[in-house]
PAKE-834491 format. One record per residue (C-alpha): x, y, z; residue number from 1. Coordinates in steps of 0.5 Angstrom, whole numbers, always signed. Example, Ala and Ser with C-alpha at 12.3 -4.5 7.8 and 13.67 -1.06 7.14 Angstrom:
2
{X=+25, Y=-9, Z=+16, k=1}
{X=+27, Y=-2, Z=+14, k=2}
# end
This chain:
310
{X=+32, Y=-6, Z=-22, k=1}
{X=+26, Y=-10, Z=-21, k=2}
{X=+22, Y=-10, Z=-28, k=3}
{X=+15, Y=-13, Z=-29, k=4}
{X=+13, Y=-16, Z=-35, k=5}
{X=+6, Y=-15, Z=-38, k=6}
{X=+3, Y=-20, Z=-41, k=7}
{X=-4, Y=-19, Z=-45, k=8}
{X=-10, Y=-22, Z=-42, k=9}
{X=-11, Y=-27, Z=-47, k=10}
{X=-16, Y=-32, Z=-43, k=11}
{X=-22, Y=-27, Z=-41, k=12}
{X=-27, Y=-30, Z=-37, k=13}
{X=-34, Y=-28, Z=-40, k=14}
{X=-38, Y=-23, Z=-36, k=15}
{X=-43, Y=-28, Z=-33, k=16}
{X=-38, Y=-32, Z=-30, k=17}
{X=-34, Y=-26, Z=-27, k=18}
{X=-40, Y=-24, Z=-24, k=19}
{X=-42, Y=-31, Z=-21, k=20}
{X=-35, Y=-35, Z=-20, k=21}
{X=-34, Y=-35, Z=-13, k=22}
{X=-27, Y=-37, Z=-9, k=23}
{X=-27, Y=-41, Z=-3, k=24}
{X=-28, Y=-37, Z=+3, k=25}
{X=-33, Y=-33, Z=-1, k=26}
{X=-37, Y=-28, Z=+4, k=27}
{X=-44, Y=-25, Z=+2, k=28}
{X=-44, Y=-18, Z=+4, k=29}
{X=-51, Y=-15, Z=+3, k=30}
{X=-58, Y=-16, Z=+1, k=31}
{X=-61, Y=-14, Z=-5, k=32}
{X=-66, Y=-8, Z=-5, k=33}
{X=-61, Y=-3, Z=-2, k=34}
{X=-62, Y=+4, Z=-5, k=35}
{X=-57, Y=+9, Z=-7, k=36}
{X=-54, Y=+5, Z=-13, k=37}
{X=-47, Y=+8, Z=-15, k=38}
{X=-46, Y=+10, Z=-22, k=39}
{X=-39, Y=+7, Z=-22, k=40}
{X=-35, Y=+1, Z=-19, k=41}
{X=-34, Y=+2, Z=-12, k=42}
{X=-27, Y=+3, Z=-10, k=43}
{X=-24, Y=-1, Z=-4, k=44}
{X=-21, Y=+2, Z=+2, k=45}
{X=-17, Y=-4, Z=+6, k=46}
{X=-15, Y=-3, Z=+14, k=47}
{X=-10, Y=-7, Z=+18, k=48}
{X=-11, Y=-7, Z=+25, k=49}
{X=-6, Y=-10, Z=+30, k=50}
{X=-5, Y=-11, Z=+38, k=51}
{X=+1, Y=-6, Z=+38, k=52}
{X=+0, Y=-1, Z=+33, k=53}
{X=-5, Y=+4, Z=+30, k=54}
{X=-9, Y=+2, Z=+24, k=55}
{X=-6, Y=+3, Z=+17, k=56}
{X=-11, Y=+4, Z=+12, k=57}
{X=-10, Y=+4, Z=+4, k=58}
{X=-14, Y=+4, Z=-2, k=59}
{X=-13, Y=-2, Z=-6, k=60}
{X=-11, Y=-2, Z=-14, k=61}
{X=-17, Y=-3, Z=-18, k=62}
{X=-16, Y=-8, Z=-23, k=63}
{X=-21, Y=-11, Z=-28, k=64}
{X=-28, Y=-9, Z=-27, k=65}
{X=-35, Y=-8, Z=-30, k=66}
{X=-41, Y=-4, Z=-28, k=67}
{X=-48, Y=-3, Z=-31, k=68}
{X=-51, Y=+4, Z=-29, k=69}
{X=-59, Y=+5, Z=-27, k=70}
{X=-59, Y=+9, Z=-33, k=71}
{X=-57, Y=+3, Z=-38, k=72}
{X=-50, Y=+5, Z=-39, k=73}
{X=-45, Y=+0, Z=-38, k=74}
{X=-37, Y=-1, Z=-39, k=75}
{X=-32, Y=-6, Z=-38, k=76}
{X=-24, Y=-5, Z=-36, k=77}
{X=-19, Y=-10, Z=-37, k=78}
{X=-12, Y=-10, Z=-33, k=79}
{X=-6, Y=-14, Z=-32, k=80}
{X=-6, Y=-20, Z=-27, k=81}
{X=-4, Y=-18, Z=-20, k=82}
{X=+3, Y=-21, Z=-21, k=83}
{X=+4, Y=-17, Z=-27, k=84}
{X=+3, Y=-10, Z=-24, k=85}
{X=+8, Y=-5, Z=-28, k=86}
{X=+9, Y=+0, Z=-23, k=87}
{X=+8, Y=-5, Z=-17, k=88}
{X=+4, Y=-3, Z=-11, k=89}
{X=+6, Y=+4, Z=-9, k=90}
{X=+2, Y=+6, Z=-3, k=91}
{X=-3, Y=+0, Z=-4, k=92}
{X=+2, Y=-3, Z=+1, k=93}
{X=+0, Y=-5, Z=+8, k=94}
{X=+6, Y=-6, Z=+13, k=95}
{X=+5, Y=-12, Z=+18, k=96}
{X=+10, Y=-11, Z=+24, k=97}
{X=+6, Y=-15, Z=+29, k=98}
{X=+6, Y=-23, Z=+30, k=99}
{X=-1, Y=-22, Z=+27, k=100}
{X=-7, Y=-17, Z=+25, k=101}
{X=-14, Y=-17, Z=+22, k=102}
{X=-15, Y=-14, Z=+15, k=103}
{X=-22, Y=-10, Z=+14, k=104}
{X=-25, Y=-9, Z=+7, k=105}
{X=-29, Y=-2, Z=+6, k=106}
{X=-32, Y=-1, Z=+0, k=107}
{X=-34, Y=+6, Z=-2, k=108}
{X=-41, Y=+9, Z=-3, k=109}
{X=-43, Y=+5, Z=+3, k=110}
{X=-45, Y=+0, Z=-2, k=111}
{X=-42, Y=-7, Z=+0, k=112}
{X=-42, Y=-13, Z=-5, k=113}
{X=-47, Y=-19, Z=-5, k=114}
{X=-40, Y=-23, Z=-5, k=115}
{X=-33, Y=-23, Z=-4, k=116}
{X=-27, Y=-28, Z=-4, k=117}
{X=-20, Y=-27, Z=-3, k=118}
{X=-14, Y=-30, Z=-5, k=119}
{X=-6, Y=-29, Z=-5, k=120}
{X=+1, Y=-30, Z=-8, k=121}
{X=+8, Y=-30, Z=-5, k=122}
{X=+10, Y=-23, Z=-8, k=123}
{X=+17, Y=-27, Z=-10, k=124}
{X=+12, Y=-29, Z=-16, k=125}
{X=+11, Y=-22, Z=-18, k=126}
{X=+13, Y=-21, Z=-26, k=127}
{X=+11, Y=-29, Z=-27, k=128}
{X=+8, Y=-31, Z=-34, k=129}
{X=+6, Y=-38, Z=-31, k=130}
{X=-1, Y=-39, Z=-32, k=131}
{X=+0, Y=-45, Z=-27, k=132}
{X=+2, Y=-40, Z=-21, k=133}
{X=-4, Y=-35, Z=-23, k=134}
{X=-9, Y=-40, Z=-23, k=135}
{X=-7, Y=-43, Z=-16, k=136}
{X=-7, Y=-37, Z=-11, k=137}
{X=-8, Y=-39, Z=-4, k=138}
{X=-15, Y=-38, Z=-2, k=139}
{X=-17, Y=-34, Z=+4, k=140}
{X=-23, Y=-35, Z=+9, k=141}
{X=-27, Y=-28, Z=+9, k=142}
{X=-32, Y=-27, Z=+14, k=143}
{X=-36, Y=-20, Z=+14, k=144}
{X=-31, Y=-17, Z=+10, k=145}
{X=-25, Y=-19, Z=+14, k=146}
{X=-20, Y=-24, Z=+15, k=147}
{X=-14, Y=-25, Z=+19, k=148}
{X=-7, Y=-25, Z=+17, k=149}
{X=+0, Y=-28, Z=+21, k=150}
{X=+7, Y=-25, Z=+20, k=151}
{X=+11, Y=-31, Z=+17, k=152}
{X=+16, Y=-26, Z=+15, k=153}
{X=+14, Y=-27, Z=+8, k=154}
{X=+11, Y=-21, Z=+3, k=155}
{X=+4, Y=-23, Z=+0, k=156}
{X=+0, Y=-20, Z=-6, k=157}
{X=-8, Y=-20, Z=-5, k=158}
{X=-13, Y=-20, Z=-10, k=159}
{X=-20, Y=-19, Z=-8, k=160}
{X=-26, Y=-21, Z=-12, k=161}
{X=-33, Y=-17, Z=-11, k=162}
{X=-39, Y=-18, Z=-14, k=163}
{X=-46, Y=-14, Z=-15, k=164}
{X=-52, Y=-14, Z=-18, k=165}
{X=-50, Y=-8, Z=-23, k=166}
{X=-43, Y=-11, Z=-24, k=167}
{X=-36, Y=-14, Z=-21, k=168}
{X=-29, Y=-11, Z=-19, k=169}
{X=-22, Y=-14, Z=-18, k=170}
{X=-18, Y=-11, Z=-13, k=171}
{X=-11, Y=-12, Z=-11, k=172}
{X=-6, Y=-10, Z=-5, k=173}
{X=+0, Y=-12, Z=-2, k=174}
{X=+2, Y=-14, Z=+5, k=175}
{X=+9, Y=-13, Z=+7, k=176}
{X=+12, Y=-17, Z=+14, k=177}
{X=+16, Y=-12, Z=+17, k=178}
{X=+24, Y=-13, Z=+16, k=179}
{X=+26, Y=-6, Z=+15, k=180}
{X=+23, Y=+0, Z=+19, k=181}
{X=+24, Y=+7, Z=+20, k=182}
{X=+22, Y=+11, Z=+27, k=183}
{X=+21, Y=+18, Z=+28, k=184}
{X=+25, Y=+20, Z=+35, k=185}
{X=+24, Y=+27, Z=+35, k=186}
{X=+20, Y=+33, Z=+32, k=187}
{X=+21, Y=+41, Z=+32, k=188}
{X=+18, Y=+46, Z=+27, k=189}
{X=+25, Y=+46, Z=+24, k=190}
{X=+27, Y=+39, Z=+23, k=191}
{X=+26, Y=+32, Z=+26, k=192}
{X=+31, Y=+26, Z=+28, k=193}
{X=+29, Y=+19, Z=+26, k=194}
{X=+33, Y=+12, Z=+26, k=195}
{X=+32, Y=+6, Z=+21, k=196}
{X=+32, Y=-2, Z=+24, k=197}
{X=+34, Y=-7, Z=+19, k=198}
{X=+32, Y=-14, Z=+22, k=199}
{X=+33, Y=-18, Z=+16, k=200}
{X=+39, Y=-21, Z=+13, k=201}
{X=+39, Y=-16, Z=+7, k=202}
{X=+44, Y=-10, Z=+6, k=203}
{X=+40, Y=-4, Z=+4, k=204}
{X=+43, Y=+3, Z=+2, k=205}
{X=+40, Y=+10, Z=+4, k=206}
{X=+42, Y=+17, Z=+2, k=207}
{X=+41, Y=+24, Z=+5, k=208}
{X=+35, Y=+26, Z=+1, k=209}
{X=+28, Y=+26, Z=+3, k=210}
{X=+21, Y=+28, Z=+2, k=211}
{X=+16, Y=+32, Z=+6, k=212}
{X=+8, Y=+31, Z=+4, k=213}
{X=+3, Y=+36, Z=+8, k=214}
{X=-5, Y=+34, Z=+8, k=215}
{X=-9, Y=+40, Z=+5, k=216}
{X=-16, Y=+39, Z=+6, k=217}
{X=-17, Y=+32, Z=+3, k=218}
{X=-11, Y=+31, Z=+0, k=219}
{X=-4, Y=+30, Z=+1, k=220}
{X=+1, Y=+35, Z=-3, k=221}
{X=+9, Y=+36, Z=-3, k=222}
{X=+11, Y=+41, Z=+1, k=223}
{X=+13, Y=+47, Z=-3, k=224}
{X=+21, Y=+49, Z=-3, k=225}
{X=+22, Y=+56, Z=-1, k=226}
{X=+28, Y=+56, Z=-6, k=227}
{X=+28, Y=+55, Z=-14, k=228}
{X=+35, Y=+51, Z=-15, k=229}
{X=+36, Y=+46, Z=-10, k=230}
{X=+39, Y=+38, Z=-9, k=231}
{X=+41, Y=+33, Z=-4, k=232}
{X=+48, Y=+31, Z=-4, k=233}
{X=+49, Y=+24, Z=-7, k=234}
{X=+53, Y=+20, Z=-2, k=235}
{X=+50, Y=+13, Z=+0, k=236}
{X=+50, Y=+10, Z=+7, k=237}
{X=+50, Y=+2, Z=+9, k=238}
{X=+44, Y=-1, Z=+13, k=239}
{X=+47, Y=-7, Z=+15, k=240}
{X=+43, Y=-14, Z=+16, k=241}
{X=+41, Y=-14, Z=+24, k=242}
{X=+42, Y=-7, Z=+25, k=243}
{X=+39, Y=-1, Z=+28, k=244}
{X=+42, Y=+6, Z=+26, k=245}
{X=+43, Y=+12, Z=+31, k=246}
{X=+39, Y=+18, Z=+31, k=247}
{X=+40, Y=+22, Z=+24, k=248}
{X=+38, Y=+29, Z=+24, k=249}
{X=+35, Y=+33, Z=+19, k=250}
{X=+34, Y=+40, Z=+19, k=251}
{X=+29, Y=+43, Z=+13, k=252}
{X=+29, Y=+50, Z=+14, k=253}
{X=+34, Y=+51, Z=+8, k=254}
{X=+29, Y=+48, Z=+4, k=255}
{X=+22, Y=+49, Z=+7, k=256}
{X=+23, Y=+54, Z=+12, k=257}
{X=+20, Y=+53, Z=+19, k=258}
{X=+13, Y=+49, Z=+18, k=259}
{X=+7, Y=+51, Z=+20, k=260}
{X=+2, Y=+47, Z=+24, k=261}
{X=-1, Y=+41, Z=+21, k=262}
{X=-1, Y=+34, Z=+19, k=263}
{X=+5, Y=+31, Z=+15, k=264}
{X=+9, Y=+25, Z=+12, k=265}
{X=+16, Y=+24, Z=+12, k=266}
{X=+19, Y=+20, Z=+7, k=267}
{X=+26, Y=+16, Z=+5, k=268}
{X=+28, Y=+12, Z=+0, k=269}
{X=+32, Y=+6, Z=+1, k=270}
{X=+35, Y=+1, Z=-4, k=271}
{X=+36, Y=-6, Z=-4, k=272}
{X=+42, Y=-7, Z=-9, k=273}
{X=+42, Y=-14, Z=-13, k=274}
{X=+48, Y=-12, Z=-17, k=275}
{X=+51, Y=-6, Z=-20, k=276}
{X=+45, Y=-2, Z=-24, k=277}
{X=+40, Y=-8, Z=-21, k=278}
{X=+36, Y=-5, Z=-15, k=279}
{X=+29, Y=-5, Z=-12, k=280}
{X=+27, Y=+2, Z=-9, k=281}
{X=+23, Y=+2, Z=-3, k=282}
{X=+20, Y=+8, Z=+0, k=283}
{X=+19, Y=+8, Z=+8, k=284}
{X=+14, Y=+13, Z=+10, k=285}
{X=+12, Y=+16, Z=+17, k=286}
{X=+7, Y=+21, Z=+19, k=287}
{X=+7, Y=+26, Z=+24, k=288}
{X=+4, Y=+32, Z=+27, k=289}
{X=+6, Y=+39, Z=+28, k=290}
{X=+1, Y=+41, Z=+33, k=291}
{X=-3, Y=+48, Z=+35, k=292}
{X=+1, Y=+48, Z=+42, k=293}
{X=+9, Y=+48, Z=+43, k=294}
{X=+8, Y=+41, Z=+44, k=295}
{X=+10, Y=+36, Z=+38, k=296}
{X=+6, Y=+29, Z=+38, k=297}
{X=+8, Y=+23, Z=+34, k=298}
{X=+3, Y=+19, Z=+31, k=299}
{X=+4, Y=+12, Z=+30, k=300}
{X=+12, Y=+11, Z=+32, k=301}
{X=+11, Y=+4, Z=+32, k=302}
{X=+10, Y=+3, Z=+24, k=303}
{X=+11, Y=+6, Z=+18, k=304}
{X=+8, Y=+5, Z=+11, k=305}
{X=+12, Y=+1, Z=+6, k=306}
{X=+11, Y=+2, Z=-1, k=307}
{X=+15, Y=+0, Z=-7, k=308}
{X=+17, Y=+3, Z=-14, k=309}
{X=+22, Y=+1, Z=-19, k=310}
# end
């Protein structure tokens, strides 16, 4: 299992410097005088668009930030360095399966910052305490709050610095190049069939368990089981390097019954085992829809979100 060691941020840059220091590729995003000033630091949504798939959209993890409201109140919050996030990036991960793509940064409250800068690190540095690595991220050129990325087969952690007249915020997210994908091959109200494709040189393990999530209003919630005592069998299946599985069938009526119309997500955990007791856990996620009619529509079969947990 991959653990992240948190090191206290003993080198703290003064607030004035945080609000004015800009990295290479810094982009000015808004003129002074805009109205509707939010009462707290805006959140950051990140979208990835490619030529061969629908857009993916996630919310970046918010790191160190500070804000001064119009009523005079102010606050600051510290966080670990992006390479030392204790829980990894979970849902703050984009999944790049194409040769290239465009990242767009959208700040909440329709309140874009005065300046934006972006840097990144190879995710293989995750967990490091090296100040030299921390201070030497690769600068990314930003234009109109967008930038391009190429699929070089690597996994990167991105950090965004944004500055407003009222404060500043750092954000982070992860972009994982596609080497392990899950495809939904067919859906009914009673179940679905799916398959894995592993284009890497690594061997993964998966089991019989899965999760179903349903969209209710503006949130995603676990589908409620119809029985109290339940569990999945504990067998493990090998997903060999450079391989693709046959279609795997899931019948969820014993656990969830027949699902009503709506938008759902199907999740499967996959393990990358380094040695006995030492493994990384990945969650492959594929959205789907059960429509109002008899027909079932797949949403975005080409990609699935790839999140990480320890």
